[in-house]
N, C-alpha and C positions, 0 to 999 in steps of 0.2 A: 474877673478874678472874684474869686472865691476865700470867704474866711470858715475856719475848721479849724480842726484840733493840730498839731504839732507833723502829724504825719500825713497830711496831705493838707498845707496851712497855705498855697498858691498855687488854685488848678489855674492854670491858663487852656488860653484853646484858640484857634485859629478857623475858623470857616469864613466859603463864600461859595455865590455861583454865577455862573452863567445862562444867561435867556436872550431864548427866541422868540418874536411876534411876530404872528404873517403881519399883512399889512392892512387886512381884513380884521384881524384880531381873533379870527377861531382856530388861530391852532398855536398852540403854545412849548415848545421843548426848554427844557428847562436841569442844568447837572446843576448837582452840590456837593461838598467838599466838605470834610470836617478833620481836624485833625486837633488832639488835646497834650498834654505836656511832655508825657510818656511817648510820641509818634504813633500812640495808636491812630488808623485810619477808619475814614468813613465817608462811602461816595455814594448816590441816586441818581435817576435817571428818570424823567418825570418829561411821557408826554400826553398832551390833553390835546383833546381837536373838537369844536362843535361843528356840525352837520344838519343844518335845520333843526329839526324836534330833536337829534339827535346829541350825545355828549361820551366819546368816547375816550378813556384812560387806561394806557398799560407803560411797566416800565421795570427796569430793572432797580439793584439794590444789592450792596453788600456792607459791614459792621464789625473791624476788628474788635478783638475780645478787648473788655476792659477797657473801653471807648467810653471816655468819660464827656460829659457837658456840662457846663457851669449851674445852667436853670431845672436841669432834670437826668433824671439816672437814667442812662441808654439801656437800649433792648440790642442788647450787644452782640457778638458771637452768633452773624448769621447773613444767609446770602441766601437773594429769589427773584422771584417773578413775578408779576400781577396783572389782571386784566379788567374792568370794570368796563358798565357802560349804562348809559343816564336818556329815562324819554321822558318830556317834556308834554302834556296835553295841557287843556286847557281850565280841566276839573282832576287831572290824575295824572299820581306821578309812577315811574318807576324804574328801580335799576338790577342789576345784578353781574355779579362778574366769581372772580377762581385767579387763585393765590398760591404759587409754589414756593416751598423757603426749605433750605438747610440750615441745622445747627451745628455749632463744632466744626469751622470751616478749615482746620489750621489742626483737623486729628489726634485732639490730644485724649492718648490714652485713659487721663484719669475722667472725663468730660463724657456724658454719657449725649452721643450727638444721635439726633432726630430732624425725620424727613418728615414734614406736611402740609397736608394738601387739603384748600379748605375752599367751598362754595358758597355763597349767599346770594337771598335774591329779596328784595323789601317791596312795598306799596305804601303812596299816600292818596288821600283820598277829597276833595274838596267837596263837602256836604252839602254848606251853603256857603252866606257870607261871611257866618261868624262860627263856623265848623270843618275841624281838618281832623281827622281820622288817620292813622298808618303802622306798619308794624315789619321786623322782617327778623328773618331766618337766619343761621348759620350752621354751618355742620361740616366740620372738620375731622384727619384723619391722621394719628400721631406715629409714624412709625419708626423703630432702632436704626441707628444710622452707626454711624463709625465712631470709636472712642469706648466707652462702659455699655456693658448690656444696657436695658431698659426695653418697655414695657409697652404693646398696642395700648394707644388710648382715642375713647369718639368723645368727644366735644360737641354739643347742640345749646345752640342760644338764640333764643328766644325774645325781640322784646314788643311791644305795643303802647300807642300813647294816643290821646286824647287833646286836642288843641281846642279851647274857644276863649272866643272875645268876653271879656265879661266887665264887669264897670270899674273892675278895679287894674285893667289893664289886659293883655294875652297869656292866659291860663297854658301849662300844655302840664299833663298830670297821665302817668307812664308804670311801666311794670316789665320785669324783664325777669328771667329766668336761663341761669346759665348749669349744664351739667355736664362733669368729665368722667367719663366711668373709663376705670384702668384695676388692675389687679395693682399700683405702687400706688399712684394719690386719684382715687377718685374724689367726686368735691361736686357739690352742691349751692348754689349762690338762688336765691331768690329775695328779690329789690320791688322797689318804690322809688319814685322820685316827683320833686314838681317844679318846674320851671314857670319863672314867672319874668314878663316885660311889665315894669310898672306905667308908664305910660303909654298911652294908647297912639296918642301923634308923635311918637317918638322912643320906638320901641329899643334903638338901641344902646339909649342913654342912661338907663337904671333895669338894671337885671338883677335876678338869685336864681339860685339856684339850691333846692336842697331833696337830700336822698335818704335813707334806712337800707340798706344788706342785713343776711342771716346771711354768714358760709355754715356750708356743716361736711366737714371731712369725716375722717375715720372714726376718731373718740374723742369730737368735742367739737364747738358750733361758738361761731367767733360774730356776734351784730357788730357793728359799723356805722355810722352816721356819719353823713358830709354837709358843707354847708357852705356856697360861696355866691362873690357876692361884687356886681361892675355899675360904682357908680360914675358918667360922664359931666364934669362941671361946665365945661363948655365942650366946641368940636376935639381941639386938642390936647386937652390933658384931663385925663381917667384918673381913679380909684381902682382900686380891686382887693378885695379878699376874699381869704379859703381855708378850710380845717377839715381833718379827716380823721375822725376818733374810733379807733375801735375798746369795742368795751370792756375787754378782759387781754390779756399776755398771752400768746400764742405758744412767743419758746422761738420763732423764726425771724429771721434776722430781718431779713427783708419784708416780709407782711409786718410788724410792728415798726419799721422806720417807717413806713407808710402812712403814720397817723403824725402829723404836720400841722403845726398854723401859720398861715405866709400875710404879709400885706406887700402891694407895691403901687405904684404910678406909675406912667405914661403918656409921653406927649408927642405929639406930633407937632415937633419943632417945624419941620417946612416939608412941601408937596414932594410924600414918595420917603419922609427922614422917620422914622419911629426912635427916641430913646426911650429904654425903659429902665426902671430903681427896682427891688425886687428883696425881700430875706425871708428867711425861710426858717423857719425855728422848729424842728423834731425834736430834741431831747426834754424840755420845757413839757411836754406831753409823753413824751414813749416811759419817761427815767432812762433811760439807755445807758446800759456800760461803757467802757472806755473802750469798749474795743468796738461799737457801735460809733463811735464819734465822728468815725469821718465822712459818713452820710447824713449828720446834721448842721444847724444854724450855719445857713448861707447867707449871704448877702452880694449880689453882682447887679451888673451895670451888663447894657444890651444897646445896642445900637445897627440900626437895621434897616437899609434901603428896600421901600416895596410896592413897586407902582402899583397903586390901590384907588386914585381920583381919590374924593371927598371924604373916601370913610373917618367912621372915630378913630381916636386911638383906641388902641386895644391895649 
């Protein structure tokens, strides 16, 4: 259930999953479905296979236009396929994969449909018992599809990190660069981040994440900053908080509404069952007008069945 304005005062969702796990636990096949109050549907099938040091994942998905989910804005109106492979050795891990996606699935003439193809590769290296480094590169092309005309875009994303075990815990420092070259929407993002696990003997219990990003578009620059915190009081109960703030109003509804504050709690009530209560307040940060209220001020309760052993509440 979501609390918001009169336009969308009660948003209801139904979701489910069907999973098969092989007796040796090396092969997992999962089918997910989701539906909102307006009968918009989403579904995806994922296959996850462990073959010695190799892990292979592939799947297909489809999401209707305007599909909503209570705890986040869905990346809707798309369908596609993906494949990814990972390899782990004693000190080195690497991964690579490809994705293909089509947007504007119902060929709406007022929507710019895109045909997207992406490829990525990454590597992580354990230098010694206290230091780990890594990075990944992603390249994609967006071509015009059905519907409203659009231009070709090339997207490049580079991300690197250094992870170090320090007296305060395990610290990960990193940087990212994103470039989009296009005649219609050129953009560049440059950012740095710091992820911290504060307890060396229990890295899942107390975590924080901070980052600063500068977004440069055709005519303006948008600095932003974010912060996340998770603290597990016990293995069954955790508190969480997050914030993201844009330092100027861009006039873009979706971008401005991504400034938010949120608080929540999760409880691993029984083995494999997780109960979460969360609240998100965008209006206090963005000072949005009434036209944007359907994106703001949400409270939601989630009950999920997630087989995962003795993991912490998240």
